[in-house]
mmCIF file of the N, C-alpha and C atoms, coordinates in Angstrom:
data_MODEL
# 
_entry.id   MODEL 
# 
loop_
_atom_site.group_PDB 
_atom_site.id 
_atom_site.type_symbol 
_atom_site.label_atom_id 
_atom_site.label_alt_id 
_atom_site.label_comp_id 
_atom_site.label_asym_id 
_atom_site.label_entity_id 
_atom_site.label_seq_id 
_atom_site.pdbx_PDB_ins_code 
_atom_site.Cartn_x 
_atom_site.Cartn_y 
_atom_site.Cartn_z 
_atom_site.occupancy 
_atom_site.B_iso_or_equiv 
_atom_site.pdbx_formal_charge 
_atom_site.auth_seq_id 
_atom_site.auth_comp_id 
_atom_site.auth_asym_id 
_atom_site.auth_atom_id 
_atom_site.pdbx_PDB_model_num 
ATOM 1   N N  . MET A 1 1  ? 0.784  -1.465 -0.172  1.00 0.00 ? 1  MET A N  1 
ATOM 2   C CA . MET A 1 1  ? 0.098  -0.146 0.099   1.00 0.00 ? 1  MET A CA 1 
ATOM 3   C C  . MET A 1 1  ? 0.790  1.393  -0.046  1.00 0.00 ? 1  MET A C  1 
ATOM 4   N N  . CYS A 1 2  ? 1.889  1.163  0.766   1.00 0.00 ? 2  CYS A N  1 
ATOM 5   C CA . CYS A 1 2  ? 2.984  2.515  0.562   1.00 0.00 ? 2  CYS A CA 1 
ATOM 6   C C  . CYS A 1 2  ? 3.229  2.869  -0.420  1.00 0.00 ? 2  CYS A C  1 
ATOM 7   N N  . LYS A 1 3  ? 3.547  1.935  -1.257  1.00 0.00 ? 3  LYS A N  1 
ATOM 8   C CA . LYS A 1 3  ? 4.319  1.968  -2.617  1.00 0.00 ? 3  LYS A CA 1 
ATOM 9   C C  . LYS A 1 3  ? 3.256  2.469  -3.684  1.00 0.00 ? 3  LYS A C  1 
ATOM 10  N N  . ALA A 1 4  ? 1.846  2.182  -3.440  1.00 0.00 ? 4  ALA A N  1 
ATOM 11  C CA . ALA A 1 4  ? 1.045  2.529  -4.462  1.00 0.00 ? 4  ALA A CA 1 
ATOM 12  C C  . ALA A 1 4  ? 1.106  4.293  -4.191  1.00 0.00 ? 4  ALA A C  1 
ATOM 13  N N  . TRP A 1 5  ? 0.959  4.750  -2.934  1.00 0.00 ? 5  TRP A N  1 
ATOM 14  C CA . TRP A 1 5  ? 0.403  5.909  -2.277  1.00 0.00 ? 5  TRP A CA 1 
ATOM 15  C C  . TRP A 1 5  ? 1.624  6.762  -2.478  1.00 0.00 ? 5  TRP A C  1 
ATOM 16  N N  . ASP A 1 6  ? 3.355  5.911  -2.501  1.00 0.00 ? 6  ASP A N  1 
ATOM 17  C CA . ASP A 1 6  ? 3.881  6.679  -2.848  1.00 0.00 ? 6  ASP A CA 1 
ATOM 18  C C  . ASP A 1 6  ? 4.278  7.088  -4.921  1.00 0.00 ? 6  ASP A C  1 
ATOM 19  N N  . ASP A 1 7  ? 3.929  6.081  -5.253  1.00 0.00 ? 7  ASP A N  1 
ATOM 20  C CA . ASP A 1 7  ? 3.399  6.101  -6.733  1.00 0.00 ? 7  ASP A CA 1 
ATOM 21  C C  . ASP A 1 7  ? 2.527  7.486  -7.002  1.00 0.00 ? 7  ASP A C  1 
ATOM 22  N N  . HIS A 1 8  ? 1.882  7.274  -6.614  1.00 0.00 ? 8  HIS A N  1 
ATOM 23  C CA . HIS A 1 8  ? 0.363  8.379  -6.453  1.00 0.00 ? 8  HIS A CA 1 
ATOM 24  C C  . HIS A 1 8  ? 0.865  9.834  -6.341  1.00 0.00 ? 8  HIS A C  1 
ATOM 25  N N  . LYS A 1 9  ? 1.579  9.903  -5.252  1.00 0.00 ? 9  LYS A N  1 
ATOM 26  C CA . LYS A 1 9  ? 2.199  11.403 -4.913  1.00 0.00 ? 9  LYS A CA 1 
ATOM 27  C C  . LYS A 1 9  ? 3.196  11.631 -5.985  1.00 0.00 ? 9  LYS A C  1 
ATOM 28  N N  . LYS A 1 10 ? 4.172  10.755 -6.148  1.00 0.00 ? 10 LYS A N  1 
ATOM 29  C CA . LYS A 1 10 ? 5.415  11.371 -7.033  1.00 0.00 ? 10 LYS A CA 1 
ATOM 30  C C  . LYS A 1 10 ? 4.595  11.789 -8.722  1.00 0.00 ? 10 LYS A C  1 
ATOM 31  N N  . ARG A 1 11 ? 3.252  11.236 -9.083  1.00 0.00 ? 11 ARG A N  1 
ATOM 32  C CA . ARG A 1 11 ? 2.652  11.322 -10.210 1.00 0.00 ? 11 ARG A CA 1 
ATOM 33  C C  . ARG A 1 11 ? 2.141  12.567 -9.484  1.00 0.00 ? 11 ARG A C  1 
ATOM 34  N N  . GLY A 1 12 ? 1.590  13.039 -8.994  1.00 0.00 ? 12 GLY A N  1 
ATOM 35  C CA . GLY A 1 12 ? 1.022  14.406 -8.381  1.00 0.00 ? 12 GLY A CA 1 
ATOM 36  C C  . GLY A 1 12 ? 1.905  15.498 -8.182  1.00 0.00 ? 12 GLY A C  1 
ATOM 37  N N  . ILE A 1 13 ? 3.079  15.031 -7.349  1.00 0.00 ? 13 ILE A N  1 
ATOM 38  C CA . ILE A 1 13 ? 4.168  16.266 -7.855  1.00 0.00 ? 13 ILE A CA 1 
ATOM 39  C C  . ILE A 1 13 ? 4.399  16.186 -9.177  1.00 0.00 ? 13 ILE A C  1 
ATOM 40  N N  . GLN A 1 14 ? 4.508  15.421 -10.079 1.00 0.00 ? 14 GLN A N  1 
ATOM 41  C CA . GLN A 1 14 ? 5.270  15.685 -11.695 1.00 0.00 ? 14 GLN A CA 1 
ATOM 42  C C  . GLN A 1 14 ? 4.129  16.496 -12.147 1.00 0.00 ? 14 GLN A C  1 
ATOM 43  N N  . GLU A 1 15 ? 2.535  16.158 -12.216 1.00 0.00 ? 15 GLU A N  1 
ATOM 44  C CA . GLU A 1 15 ? 1.675  17.068 -12.947 1.00 0.00 ? 15 GLU A CA 1 
ATOM 45  C C  . GLU A 1 15 ? 2.100  18.469 -12.323 1.00 0.00 ? 15 GLU A C  1 
ATOM 46  N N  . GLY A 1 16 ? 1.953  18.209 -10.690 1.00 0.00 ? 16 GLY A N  1 
ATOM 47  C CA . GLY A 1 16 ? 1.949  20.049 -10.236 1.00 0.00 ? 16 GLY A CA 1 
ATOM 48  C C  . GLY A 1 16 ? 3.254  20.582 -11.045 1.00 0.00 ? 16 GLY A C  1 
ATOM 49  N N  . ILE A 1 17 ? 4.542  20.324 -11.180 1.00 0.00 ? 17 ILE A N  1 
ATOM 50  C CA . ILE A 1 17 ? 5.529  20.670 -11.725 1.00 0.00 ? 17 ILE A CA 1 
ATOM 51  C C  . ILE A 1 17 ? 4.825  21.235 -13.231 1.00 0.00 ? 17 ILE A C  1 
ATOM 52  N N  . GLN A 1 18 ? 4.303  19.958 -13.691 1.00 0.00 ? 18 GLN A N  1 
ATOM 53  C CA . GLN A 1 18 ? 4.553  20.568 -15.582 1.00 0.00 ? 18 GLN A CA 1 
ATOM 54  C C  . GLN A 1 18 ? 3.377  21.483 -15.741 1.00 0.00 ? 18 GLN A C  1 
ATOM 55  N N  . GLN A 1 19 ? 2.368  21.640 -14.553 1.00 0.00 ? 19 GLN A N  1 
ATOM 56  C CA . GLN A 1 19 ? 1.518  23.035 -14.614 1.00 0.00 ? 19 GLN A CA 1 
ATOM 57  C C  . GLN A 1 19 ? 2.164  23.836 -14.503 1.00 0.00 ? 19 GLN A C  1 
ATOM 58  N N  . GLY A 1 20 ? 3.047  23.814 -13.406 1.00 0.00 ? 20 GLY A N  1 
ATOM 59  C CA . GLY A 1 20 ? 3.931  25.121 -12.918 1.00 0.00 ? 20 GLY A CA 1 
ATOM 60  C C  . GLY A 1 20 ? 4.711  25.980 -14.318 1.00 0.00 ? 20 GLY A C  1 
ATOM 61  N N  . ILE A 1 21 ? 5.690  24.765 -14.866 1.00 0.00 ? 21 ILE A N  1 
ATOM 62  C CA . ILE A 1 21 ? 6.224  25.162 -15.707 1.00 0.00 ? 21 ILE A CA 1 
ATOM 63  C C  . ILE A 1 21 ? 5.373  25.716 -17.115 1.00 0.00 ? 21 ILE A C  1 
ATOM 64  N N  . GLN A 1 22 ? 4.074  24.981 -17.545 1.00 0.00 ? 22 GLN A N  1 
ATOM 65  C CA . GLN A 1 22 ? 3.328  25.597 -18.251 1.00 0.00 ? 22 GLN A CA 1 
ATOM 66  C C  . GLN A 1 22 ? 2.815  27.106 -17.964 1.00 0.00 ? 22 GLN A C  1 
ATOM 67  N N  . GLN A 1 23 ? 2.396  27.137 -16.863 1.00 0.00 ? 23 GLN A N  1 
ATOM 68  C CA . GLN A 1 23 ? 2.236  28.572 -16.352 1.00 0.00 ? 23 GLN A CA 1 
ATOM 69  C C  . GLN A 1 23 ? 2.985  29.310 -16.547 1.00 0.00 ? 23 GLN A C  1 
ATOM 70  N N  . GLY A 1 24 ? 4.538  29.007 -16.209 1.00 0.00 ? 24 GLY A N  1 
ATOM 71  C CA . GLY A 1 24 ? 5.269  30.069 -16.379 1.00 0.00 ? 24 GLY A CA 1 
ATOM 72  C C  . GLY A 1 24 ? 5.405  30.471 -18.138 1.00 0.00 ? 24 GLY A C  1 
ATOM 73  N N  . ILE A 1 25 ? 5.331  29.503 -18.435 1.00 0.00 ? 25 ILE A N  1 
ATOM 74  C CA . ILE A 1 25 ? 5.633  30.170 -20.129 1.00 0.00 ? 25 ILE A CA 1 
ATOM 75  C C  . ILE A 1 25 ? 4.791  30.712 -20.526 1.00 0.00 ? 25 ILE A C  1 
ATOM 76  N N  . GLN A 1 26 ? 3.364  30.647 -20.355 1.00 0.00 ? 26 GLN A N  1 
ATOM 77  C CA . GLN A 1 26 ? 2.682  31.426 -20.324 1.00 0.00 ? 26 GLN A CA 1 
ATOM 78  C C  . GLN A 1 26 ? 2.668  32.911 -19.801 1.00 0.00 ? 26 GLN A C  1 
ATOM 79  N N  . GLN A 1 27 ? 2.748  32.808 -18.965 1.00 0.00 ? 27 GLN A N  1 
ATOM 80  C CA . GLN A 1 27 ? 3.123  33.903 -18.000 1.00 0.00 ? 27 GLN A CA 1 
ATOM 81  C C  . GLN A 1 27 ? 4.339  35.331 -18.583 1.00 0.00 ? 27 GLN A C  1 
ATOM 82  N N  . GLY A 1 28 ? 5.383  34.215 -19.058 1.00 0.00 ? 28 GLY A N  1 
ATOM 83  C CA . GLY A 1 28 ? 6.648  34.904 -19.903 1.00 0.00 ? 28 GLY A CA 1 
ATOM 84  C C  . GLY A 1 28 ? 6.219  35.186 -20.968 1.00 0.00 ? 28 GLY A C  1 
ATOM 85  N N  . MET A 1 29 ? 5.308  34.559 -22.031 1.00 0.00 ? 29 MET A N  1 
ATOM 86  C CA . MET A 1 29 ? 5.256  35.138 -23.240 1.00 0.00 ? 29 MET A CA 1 
ATOM 87  C C  . MET A 1 29 ? 4.353  36.511 -23.042 1.00 0.00 ? 29 MET A C  1 
ATOM 88  N N  . GLN A 1 30 ? 3.348  36.308 -22.285 1.00 0.00 ? 30 GLN A N  1 
ATOM 89  C CA . GLN A 1 30 ? 2.642  37.934 -22.116 1.00 0.00 ? 30 GLN A CA 1 
ATOM 90  C C  . GLN A 1 30 ? 3.307  38.725 -21.281 1.00 0.00 ? 30 GLN A C  1 
ATOM 91  N N  . GLN A 1 31 ? 4.021  38.306 -20.536 1.00 0.00 ? 31 GLN A N  1 
ATOM 92  C CA . GLN A 1 31 ? 5.165  39.529 -20.265 1.00 0.00 ? 31 GLN A CA 1 
ATOM 93  C C  . GLN A 1 31 ? 5.982  40.099 -21.394 1.00 0.00 ? 31 GLN A C  1 
ATOM 94  N N  . GLY A 1 32 ? 6.791  39.243 -22.133 1.00 0.00 ? 32 GLY A N  1 
ATOM 95  C CA . GLY A 1 32 ? 7.282  39.548 -23.056 1.00 0.00 ? 32 GLY A CA 1 
ATOM 96  C C  . GLY A 1 32 ? 6.570  40.633 -24.516 1.00 0.00 ? 32 GLY A C  1 
ATOM 97  N N  . ARG A 1 33 ? 5.165  40.258 -24.593 1.00 0.00 ? 33 ARG A N  1 
ATOM 98  C CA . ARG A 1 33 ? 4.425  40.662 -25.531 1.00 0.00 ? 33 ARG A CA 1 
ATOM 99  C C  . ARG A 1 33 ? 4.193  42.179 -25.130 1.00 0.00 ? 33 ARG A C  1 
ATOM 100 N N  . CYS A 1 34 ? 3.979  42.542 -23.413 1.00 0.00 ? 34 CYS A N  1 
ATOM 101 C CA . CYS A 1 34 ? 3.885  44.141 -23.451 1.00 0.00 ? 34 CYS A CA 1 
ATOM 102 C C  . CYS A 1 34 ? 5.195  44.588 -23.020 1.00 0.00 ? 34 CYS A C  1 
ATOM 103 N N  . LEU A 1 35 ? 6.069  44.295 -22.847 1.00 0.00 ? 35 LEU A N  1 
ATOM 104 C CA . LEU A 1 35 ? 7.449  44.739 -23.009 1.00 0.00 ? 35 LEU A CA 1 
ATOM 105 C C  . LEU A 1 35 ? 7.888  45.463 -24.551 1.00 0.00 ? 35 LEU A C  1 
ATOM 106 N N  . GLU A 1 36 ? 7.157  44.391 -25.746 1.00 0.00 ? 36 GLU A N  1 
ATOM 107 C CA . GLU A 1 36 ? 7.462  44.212 -26.984 1.00 0.00 ? 36 GLU A CA 1 
ATOM 108 C C  . GLU A 1 36 ? 6.770  45.881 -27.549 1.00 0.00 ? 36 GLU A C  1 
ATOM 109 N N  . VAL A 1 37 ? 5.292  45.877 -26.439 1.00 0.00 ? 37 VAL A N  1 
ATOM 110 C CA . VAL A 1 37 ? 4.325  47.143 -27.253 1.00 0.00 ? 37 VAL A CA 1 
ATOM 111 C C  . VAL A 1 37 ? 4.473  48.084 -26.545 1.00 0.00 ? 37 VAL A C  1 
ATOM 112 N N  . TYR A 1 38 ? 5.226  47.963 -25.294 1.00 0.00 ? 38 TYR A N  1 
ATOM 113 C CA . TYR A 1 38 ? 5.496  49.088 -24.448 1.00 0.00 ? 38 TYR A CA 1 
ATOM 114 C C  . TYR A 1 38 ? 6.887  49.707 -25.375 1.00 0.00 ? 38 TYR A C  1 
ATOM 115 N N  . SER A 1 39 ? 7.743  49.391 -26.227 1.00 0.00 ? 39 SER A N  1 
ATOM 116 C CA . SER A 1 39 ? 8.828  49.363 -26.706 1.00 0.00 ? 39 SER A CA 1 
ATOM 117 C C  . SER A 1 39 ? 8.199  50.375 -27.930 1.00 0.00 ? 39 SER A C  1 
ATOM 118 N N  . LEU A 1 40 ? 7.409  49.805 -28.571 1.00 0.00 ? 40 LEU A N  1 
ATOM 119 C CA . LEU A 1 40 ? 7.144  50.101 -29.913 1.00 0.00 ? 40 LEU A CA 1 
ATOM 120 C C  . LEU A 1 40 ? 6.011  51.632 -29.470 1.00 0.00 ? 40 LEU A C  1 
ATOM 121 N N  . VAL A 1 41 ? 5.316  51.451 -28.627 1.00 0.00 ? 41 VAL A N  1 
ATOM 122 C CA . VAL A 1 41 ? 4.825  52.853 -28.070 1.00 0.00 ? 41 VAL A CA 1 
ATOM 123 C C  . VAL A 1 41 ? 5.854  53.902 -27.651 1.00 0.00 ? 41 VAL A C  1 
ATOM 124 N N  . GLN A 1 42 ? 6.622  53.439 -27.155 1.00 0.00 ? 42 GLN A N  1 
ATOM 125 C CA . GLN A 1 42 ? 7.944  54.732 -26.504 1.00 0.00 ? 42 GLN A CA 1 
ATOM 126 C C  . GLN A 1 42 ? 8.556  55.277 -27.900 1.00 0.00 ? 42 GLN A C  1 
ATOM 127 N N  . ASP A 1 43 ? 8.457  54.335 -28.879 1.00 0.00 ? 43 ASP A N  1 
ATOM 128 C CA . ASP A 1 43 ? 9.624  54.863 -29.944 1.00 0.00 ? 43 ASP A CA 1 
ATOM 129 C C  . ASP A 1 43 ? 8.799  55.440 -30.937 1.00 0.00 ? 43 ASP A C  1 
ATOM 130 N N  . GLY A 1 44 ? 7.188  55.314 -30.607 1.00 0.00 ? 44 GLY A N  1 
ATOM 131 C CA . GLY A 1 44 ? 6.084  56.374 -31.236 1.00 0.00 ? 44 GLY A CA 1 
ATOM 132 C C  . GLY A 1 44 ? 6.060  55.375 -32.603 1.00 0.00 ? 44 GLY A C  1 
ATOM 133 N N  . ILE A 1 45 ? 5.868  54.470 -32.527 1.00 0.00 ? 45 ILE A N  1 
ATOM 134 C CA . ILE A 1 45 ? 5.348  53.535 -33.395 1.00 0.00 ? 45 ILE A CA 1 
ATOM 135 C C  . ILE A 1 45 ? 4.445  53.270 -33.964 1.00 0.00 ? 45 ILE A C  1 
ATOM 136 N N  . LEU A 1 46 ? 3.592  52.767 -32.585 1.00 0.00 ? 46 LEU A N  1 
ATOM 137 C CA . LEU A 1 46 ? 2.187  52.652 -31.887 1.00 0.00 ? 46 LEU A CA 1 
ATOM 138 C C  . LEU A 1 46 ? 1.535  53.949 -31.402 1.00 0.00 ? 46 LEU A C  1 
ATOM 139 N N  . GLU A 1 47 ? 0.239  54.165 -31.456 1.00 0.00 ? 47 GLU A N  1 
ATOM 140 C CA . GLU A 1 47 ? -0.264 55.032 -30.563 1.00 0.00 ? 47 GLU A CA 1 
ATOM 141 C C  . GLU A 1 47 ? -1.014 54.536 -29.057 1.00 0.00 ? 47 GLU A C  1 
ATOM 142 N N  . PRO A 1 48 ? -0.503 55.111 -28.111 1.00 0.00 ? 48 PRO A N  1 
ATOM 143 C CA . PRO A 1 48 ? -0.477 54.539 -26.965 1.00 0.00 ? 48 PRO A CA 1 
ATOM 144 C C  . PRO A 1 48 ? -1.872 53.703 -26.552 1.00 0.00 ? 48 PRO A C  1 
ATOM 145 N N  . GLU A 1 49 ? -3.077 54.100 -27.013 1.00 0.00 ? 49 GLU A N  1 
ATOM 146 C CA . GLU A 1 49 ? -4.442 53.515 -27.347 1.00 0.00 ? 49 GLU A CA 1 
ATOM 147 C C  . GLU A 1 49 ? -4.807 52.194 -28.179 1.00 0.00 ? 49 GLU A C  1 
ATOM 148 N N  . VAL A 1 50 ? -3.564 52.265 -28.915 1.00 0.00 ? 50 VAL A N  1 
ATOM 149 C CA . VAL A 1 50 ? -3.502 50.920 -29.711 1.00 0.00 ? 50 VAL A CA 1 
ATOM 150 C C  . VAL A 1 50 ? -2.670 50.087 -29.199 1.00 0.00 ? 50 VAL A C  1 
ATOM 151 N N  . GLY A 1 51 ? -1.685 50.392 -28.754 1.00 0.00 ? 51 GLY A N  1 
ATOM 152 C CA . GLY A 1 51 ? -0.575 49.789 -27.187 1.00 0.00 ? 51 GLY A CA 1 
ATOM 153 C C  . GLY A 1 51 ? -1.525 48.903 -26.301 1.00 0.00 ? 51 GLY A C  1 
ATOM 154 N N  . ALA A 1 52 ? -2.664 49.714 -25.951 1.00 0.00 ? 52 ALA A N  1 
ATOM 155 C CA . ALA A 1 52 ? -3.247 49.445 -24.780 1.00 0.00 ? 52 ALA A CA 1 
ATOM 156 C C  . ALA A 1 52 ? -4.478 48.042 -24.998 1.00 0.00 ? 52 ALA A C  1 
ATOM 157 N N  . LYS A 1 53 ? -4.725 48.379 -26.357 1.00 0.00 ? 53 LYS A N  1 
ATOM 158 C CA . LYS A 1 53 ? -5.807 47.800 -27.097 1.00 0.00 ? 53 LYS A CA 1 
ATOM 159 C C  . LYS A 1 53 ? -5.045 46.255 -27.171 1.00 0.00 ? 53 LYS A C  1 
ATOM 160 N N  . ARG A 1 54 ? -3.936 46.545 -27.599 1.00 0.00 ? 54 ARG A N  1 
ATOM 161 C CA . ARG A 1 54 ? -3.693 45.299 -27.841 1.00 0.00 ? 54 ARG A CA 1 
ATOM 162 C C  . ARG A 1 54 ? -3.064 44.238 -26.635 1.00 0.00 ? 54 ARG A C  1 
ATOM 163 N N  . VAL A 1 55 ? -2.907 44.768 -25.659 1.00 0.00 ? 55 VAL A N  1 
ATOM 164 C CA . VAL A 1 55 ? -2.628 44.101 -24.400 1.00 0.00 ? 55 VAL A CA 1 
ATOM 165 C C  . VAL A 1 55 ? -3.755 43.881 -23.439 1.00 0.00 ? 55 VAL A C  1 
ATOM 166 N N  . SER A 1 56 ? -4.756 44.278 -24.206 1.00 0.00 ? 56 SER A N  1 
ATOM 167 C CA . SER A 1 56 ? -6.480 44.549 -23.476 1.00 0.00 ? 56 SER A CA 1 
ATOM 168 C C  . SER A 1 56 ? -6.250 45.150 -21.963 1.00 0.00 ? 56 SER A C  1 
ATOM 169 N N  . MET A 1 57 ? -5.881 46.074 -22.031 1.00 0.00 ? 57 MET A N  1 
ATOM 170 C CA . MET A 1 57 ? -5.437 47.184 -21.066 1.00 0.00 ? 57 MET A CA 1 
ATOM 171 C C  . MET A 1 57 ? -6.419 48.541 -21.004 1.00 0.00 ? 57 MET A C  1 
ATOM 172 N N  . SER A 1 58 ? -6.780 49.141 -20.105 1.00 0.00 ? 58 SER A N  1 
ATOM 173 C CA . SER A 1 58 ? -7.217 50.523 -19.838 1.00 0.00 ? 58 SER A CA 1 
ATOM 174 C C  . SER A 1 58 ? -6.151 51.520 -20.523 1.00 0.00 ? 58 SER A C  1 
ATOM 175 N N  . LEU A 1 59 ? -6.193 52.482 -20.903 1.00 0.00 ? 59 LEU A N  1 
ATOM 176 C CA . LEU A 1 59 ? -5.146 53.405 -21.146 1.00 0.00 ? 59 LEU A CA 1 
ATOM 177 C C  . LEU A 1 59 ? -4.382 53.943 -20.118 1.00 0.00 ? 59 LEU A C  1 
ATOM 178 N N  . ASP A 1 60 ? -5.331 54.112 -18.621 1.00 0.00 ? 60 ASP A N  1 
ATOM 179 C CA . ASP A 1 60 ? -5.014 54.304 -18.096 1.00 0.00 ? 60 ASP A CA 1 
ATOM 180 C C  . ASP A 1 60 ? -4.056 53.369 -17.020 1.00 0.00 ? 60 ASP A C  1 
ATOM 181 N N  . ASP A 1 61 ? -3.973 52.047 -17.361 1.00 0.00 ? 61 ASP A N  1 
ATOM 182 C CA . ASP A 1 61 ? -3.934 50.819 -17.124 1.00 0.00 ? 61 ASP A CA 1 
ATOM 183 C C  . ASP A 1 61 ? -2.191 50.722 -17.453 1.00 0.00 ? 61 ASP A C  1 
ATOM 184 N N  . PHE A 1 62 ? -2.706 50.961 -18.702 1.00 0.00 ? 62 PHE A N  1 
ATOM 185 C CA . PHE A 1 62 ? -1.483 50.607 -19.672 1.00 0.00 ? 62 PHE A CA 1 
ATOM 186 C C  . PHE A 1 62 ? -0.221 51.704 -19.269 1.00 0.00 ? 62 PHE A C  1 
ATOM 187 N N  . ALA A 1 63 ? -0.510 52.499 -19.042 1.00 0.00 ? 63 ALA A N  1 
ATOM 188 C CA . ALA A 1 63 ? 0.245  53.872 -18.828 1.00 0.00 ? 63 ALA A CA 1 
ATOM 189 C C  . ALA A 1 63 ? 1.035  53.534 -17.563 1.00 0.00 ? 63 ALA A C  1 
ATOM 190 N N  . ASP A 1 64 ? -0.207 53.613 -16.686 1.00 0.00 ? 64 ASP A N  1 
ATOM 191 C CA . ASP A 1 64 ? 0.754  52.719 -15.258 1.00 0.00 ? 64 ASP A CA 1 
ATOM 192 C C  . ASP A 1 64 ? 1.808  51.412 -15.638 1.00 0.00 ? 64 ASP A C  1 
ATOM 193 N N  . ALA A 1 65 ? 1.300  50.600 -16.252 1.00 0.00 ? 65 ALA A N  1 
ATOM 194 C CA . ALA A 1 65 ? 1.957  49.313 -16.398 1.00 0.00 ? 65 ALA A CA 1 
ATOM 195 C C  . ALA A 1 65 ? 3.572  49.736 -17.279 1.00 0.00 ? 65 ALA A C  1 
ATOM 196 N N  . MET A 1 66 ? 3.167  50.936 -18.124 1.00 0.00 ? 66 MET A N  1 
ATOM 197 C CA . MET A 1 66 ? 4.440  51.093 -18.990 1.00 0.00 ? 66 MET A CA 1 
ATOM 198 C C  . MET A 1 66 ? 5.756  51.572 -18.012 1.00 0.00 ? 66 MET A C  1 
ATOM 199 N N  . GLN A 1 67 ? 4.691  52.656 -17.164 1.00 0.00 ? 67 GLN A N  1 
ATOM 200 C CA . GLN A 1 67 ? 5.877  53.683 -16.304 1.00 0.00 ? 67 GLN A CA 1 
ATOM 201 C C  . GLN A 1 67 ? 6.477  52.212 -15.432 1.00 0.00 ? 67 GLN A C  1 
ATOM 202 N N  . LYS A 1 68 ? 5.781  51.538 -14.597 1.00 0.00 ? 68 LYS A N  1 
ATOM 203 C CA . LYS A 1 68 ? 6.169  50.298 -13.866 1.00 0.00 ? 68 LYS A CA 1 
ATOM 204 C C  . LYS A 1 68 ? 7.635  49.736 -14.407 1.00 0.00 ? 68 LYS A C  1 
ATOM 205 N N  . ALA A 1 69 ? 7.287  49.467 -15.770 1.00 0.00 ? 69 ALA A N  1 
ATOM 206 C CA . ALA A 1 69 ? 8.290  48.339 -16.489 1.00 0.00 ? 69 ALA A CA 1 
ATOM 207 C C  . ALA A 1 69 ? 9.371  49.639 -16.705 1.00 0.00 ? 69 ALA A C  1 
ATOM 208 N N  . GLY A 1 70 ? 9.673  50.508 -16.388 1.00 0.00 ? 70 GLY A N  1 
ATOM 209 C CA . GLY A 1 70 ? 10.606 51.570 -17.042 1.00 0.00 ? 70 GLY A CA 1 
ATOM 210 C C  . GLY A 1 70 ? 10.349 52.505 -18.133 1.00 0.00 ? 70 GLY A C  1 
ATOM 211 N N  . TYR A 1 71 ? 9.173  52.464 -19.037 1.00 0.00 ? 71 TYR A N  1 
ATOM 212 C CA . TYR A 1 71 ? 9.028  53.120 -20.159 1.00 0.00 ? 71 TYR A CA 1 
ATOM 213 C C  . TYR A 1 71 ? 8.277  54.173 -20.088 1.00 0.00 ? 71 TYR A C  1 
ATOM 214 N N  . LYS A 1 72 ? 8.467  54.798 -21.054 1.00 0.00 ? 72 LYS A N  1 
ATOM 215 C CA . LYS A 1 72 ? 7.668  56.572 -21.425 1.00 0.00 ? 72 LYS A CA 1 
ATOM 216 C C  . LYS A 1 72 ? 6.788  56.728 -22.241 1.00 0.00 ? 72 LYS A C  1 
ATOM 217 N N  . ILE A 1 73 ? 5.543  57.241 -22.083 1.00 0.00 ? 73 ILE A N  1 
ATOM 218 C CA . ILE A 1 73 ? 4.531  57.092 -23.337 1.00 0.00 ? 73 ILE A CA 1 
ATOM 219 C C  . ILE A 1 73 ? 5.118  58.322 -23.518 1.00 0.00 ? 73 ILE A C  1 
ATOM 220 N N  . PRO A 1 74 ? 4.931  58.700 -25.035 1.00 0.00 ? 74 PRO A N  1 
ATOM 221 C CA . PRO A 1 74 ? 5.963  59.858 -25.573 1.00 0.00 ? 74 PRO A CA 1 
ATOM 222 C C  . PRO A 1 74 ? 4.562  61.271 -25.156 1.00 0.00 ? 74 PRO A C  1 
ATOM 223 N N  . GLU A 1 75 ? 4.832  62.477 -25.310 1.00 0.00 ? 75 GLU A N  1 
ATOM 224 C CA . GLU A 1 75 ? 4.179  63.339 -24.888 1.00 0.00 ? 75 GLU A CA 1 
ATOM 225 C C  . GLU A 1 75 ? 3.164  63.414 -26.393 1.00 0.00 ? 75 GLU A C  1 
ATOM 226 N N  . MET A 1 76 ? 1.741  63.723 -25.698 1.00 0.00 ? 76 MET A N  1 
ATOM 227 C CA . MET A 1 76 ? 1.050  63.628 -26.602 1.00 0.00 ? 76 MET A CA 1 
ATOM 228 C C  . MET A 1 76 ? 0.810  65.439 -27.245 1.00 0.00 ? 76 MET A C  1 
ATOM 229 N N  . VAL A 1 77 ? 0.360  65.243 -28.607 1.00 0.00 ? 77 VAL A N  1 
ATOM 230 C CA . VAL A 1 77 ? 0.622  66.503 -28.687 1.00 0.00 ? 77 VAL A CA 1 
ATOM 231 C C  . VAL A 1 77 ? -1.171 67.151 -29.206 1.00 0.00 ? 77 VAL A C  1 
# 
């Protein structure tokens, strides 16, 4: 009975590790996408409104997230 329990436990741990890896990959991809959009907005290639829409944020949340990540929104004329 102990071996069966140990095997079951090991399987659960492995599944948890795999789920964690997948979540980490997804979060990393999302973060990378945001950083790319921030860079495009900072460089004036995208309008801030378009950048916010691309990462599914409100303009205010987008501006805050850009600032926290070390990017600046170009001055609007």
